[in-house]
LOLOKE-422161 format. One record per residue (C-alpha): x, y, z. Coordinates in steps of 0.5 Angstrom, whole numbers, plus 500, padded with zeros to 3 digits. Example, Ala and Ser with C-alpha at 12.3 -4.5 7.8 and 13.67 -1.06 7.14 Angstrom:
2
(pt (525,491,516))
(pt (527,498,514))
//
This chain:
239
(pt (456,107,828))
(pt (456,103,835))
(pt (451,105,840))
(pt (455,110,846))
(pt (454,106,852))
(pt (455,113,856))
(pt (449,115,853))
(pt (446,112,859))
(pt (447,118,865))
(pt (447,112,870))
(pt (453,109,867))
(pt (456,115,866))
(pt (455,117,874))
(pt (457,109,876))
(pt (464,110,872))
(pt (465,117,875))
(pt (464,114,882))
(pt (468,108,880))
(pt (474,113,879))
(pt (473,117,885))
(pt (473,110,889))
(pt (479,107,886))
(pt (484,111,883))
(pt (488,112,889))
(pt (488,105,891))
(pt (490,102,884))
(pt (496,106,884))
(pt (499,100,889))
(pt (496,094,884))
(pt (500,090,879))
(pt (499,091,872))
(pt (495,084,872))
(pt (491,086,878))
(pt (489,093,874))
(pt (486,089,868))
(pt (483,084,873))
(pt (480,090,877))
(pt (477,092,870))
(pt (474,086,868))
(pt (471,085,875))
(pt (468,092,875))
(pt (466,094,868))
(pt (459,092,865))
(pt (462,091,858))
(pt (469,088,856))
(pt (475,093,856))
(pt (478,095,849))
(pt (486,094,850))
(pt (489,098,845))
(pt (496,095,842))
(pt (501,099,838))
(pt (504,093,836))
(pt (511,096,838))
(pt (511,090,844))
(pt (505,085,846))
(pt (506,086,854))
(pt (498,088,854))
(pt (496,083,850))
(pt (499,078,854))
(pt (497,081,861))
(pt (490,081,858))
(pt (490,074,856))
(pt (492,072,863))
(pt (487,077,867))
(pt (482,080,862))
(pt (480,074,857))
(pt (474,077,855))
(pt (477,084,853))
(pt (478,086,846))
(pt (485,087,843))
(pt (484,094,839))
(pt (489,095,833))
(pt (489,102,829))
(pt (491,100,822))
(pt (492,107,820))
(pt (494,105,813))
(pt (501,107,814))
(pt (504,102,818))
(pt (511,098,817))
(pt (510,091,814))
(pt (513,089,821))
(pt (508,092,825))
(pt (502,089,821))
(pt (506,082,822))
(pt (506,083,829))
(pt (499,084,829))
(pt (498,078,825))
(pt (502,074,830))
(pt (498,077,836))
(pt (491,074,833))
(pt (494,067,832))
(pt (497,067,839))
(pt (492,070,843))
(pt (484,068,844))
(pt (482,075,846))
(pt (479,078,840))
(pt (483,083,835))
(pt (479,088,832))
(pt (483,092,827))
(pt (480,099,826))
(pt (481,103,820))
(pt (480,110,818))
(pt (474,112,814))
(pt (478,114,808))
(pt (483,110,804))
(pt (490,113,803))
(pt (488,115,796))
(pt (481,118,798))
(pt (485,122,804))
(pt (490,125,799))
(pt (484,127,794))
(pt (481,131,799))
(pt (487,134,803))
(pt (492,133,798))
(pt (498,128,798))
(pt (502,126,804))
(pt (498,130,809))
(pt (502,127,814))
(pt (508,132,812))
(pt (503,138,811))
(pt (499,137,817))
(pt (501,131,821))
(pt (496,133,827))
(pt (490,133,822))
(pt (493,126,819))
(pt (493,123,826))
(pt (486,126,828))
(pt (483,122,821))
(pt (487,116,822))
(pt (488,115,829))
(pt (484,119,834))
(pt (477,119,830))
(pt (477,112,829))
(pt (479,110,836))
(pt (473,115,839))
(pt (468,111,835))
(pt (471,104,836))
(pt (470,106,844))
(pt (463,107,844))
(pt (461,100,846))
(pt (466,100,852))
(pt (465,103,859))
(pt (473,102,859))
(pt (479,102,855))
(pt (487,100,856))
(pt (493,104,854))
(pt (500,102,854))
(pt (502,109,857))
(pt (508,109,861))
(pt (511,115,866))
(pt (518,114,863))
(pt (516,115,856))
(pt (516,122,855))
(pt (516,128,860))
(pt (509,129,857))
(pt (507,123,861))
(pt (511,123,867))
(pt (504,124,871))
(pt (500,119,868))
(pt (495,116,873))
(pt (494,108,873))
(pt (486,110,873))
(pt (483,116,870))
(pt (477,118,866))
(pt (478,120,859))
(pt (474,126,856))
(pt (468,122,854))
(pt (467,119,862))
(pt (470,112,860))
(pt (475,109,865))
(pt (482,109,862))
(pt (487,104,865))
(pt (494,105,864))
(pt (497,099,868))
(pt (504,100,866))
(pt (504,107,868))
(pt (510,105,873))
(pt (514,101,869))
(pt (521,102,867))
(pt (523,100,860))
(pt (527,095,864))
(pt (521,092,867))
(pt (518,091,860))
(pt (524,088,857))
(pt (524,083,863))
(pt (517,081,862))
(pt (518,080,854))
(pt (524,075,856))
(pt (520,072,862))
(pt (514,070,857))
(pt (517,069,851))
(pt (513,075,848))
(pt (513,076,840))
(pt (518,081,838))
(pt (517,087,834))
(pt (524,086,830))
(pt (525,094,829))
(pt (525,095,836))
(pt (532,091,835))
(pt (534,096,829))
(pt (534,103,832))
(pt (527,104,833))
(pt (525,104,840))
(pt (518,108,839))
(pt (514,105,833))
(pt (509,109,830))
(pt (507,110,822))
(pt (513,108,818))
(pt (512,115,814))
(pt (513,119,821))
(pt (518,114,825))
(pt (525,115,824))
(pt (531,111,827))
(pt (534,114,834))
(pt (541,115,836))
(pt (543,111,842))
(pt (542,114,848))
(pt (537,119,845))
(pt (530,120,847))
(pt (526,114,845))
(pt (521,118,842))
(pt (525,123,838))
(pt (524,119,832))
(pt (517,120,832))
(pt (515,126,827))
(pt (522,129,826))
(pt (523,136,824))
(pt (516,138,827))
(pt (514,140,834))
(pt (509,135,835))
(pt (510,130,840))
(pt (504,126,841))
(pt (499,123,836))
(pt (493,126,840))
(pt (490,119,843))
(pt (492,121,850))
(pt (491,128,849))
(pt (484,128,846))
(pt (481,122,849))
//
């Protein structure tokens, strides 16, 4: 396991002070400026998390935080198209791409918890294959970046641009104020890699086992964990 940079109390205090000093100011920064701020003020590279649904953050990181690492949680349950986008990102950008794997293979998880845990206990499945792997992957970093947007879901409408996660790390949400139109325009303007399923009725893409097509005009995240009360994987609730 990597060493936790926040084991140093001076680091934790410095990050807490940064958050206090800058949280309100960064609300007025552009997404690129937010990433540039992180690259300037944090003493480690940033971990930029990518779901590969789109590659906006990869493009912004390449421009404004070239030392940042791109982090992809390879759950073992992704659509092949998602894995193809990850390969294309690794080829296109000079930022290092880290593919973070769960501790167990699908077969090992089935053996311990029963077949298809994503059906019987989707929250535990997400915890094992997303939440815990990211928590460990973040240990060497003082800060990380998510693609959360306020328009994504009611649970995200108050997303700040800068916050401290529960570990005390800086968490930057540079796209917090973006609309879906902003995303589409940025993709077109920069000729970004397109996830093909986003053009085939999948506006919000997670694991293939837990993502369904969405009817036109429906909540973009309504295709996630259909038939359950689950609305979040836990990455932004526990981290």
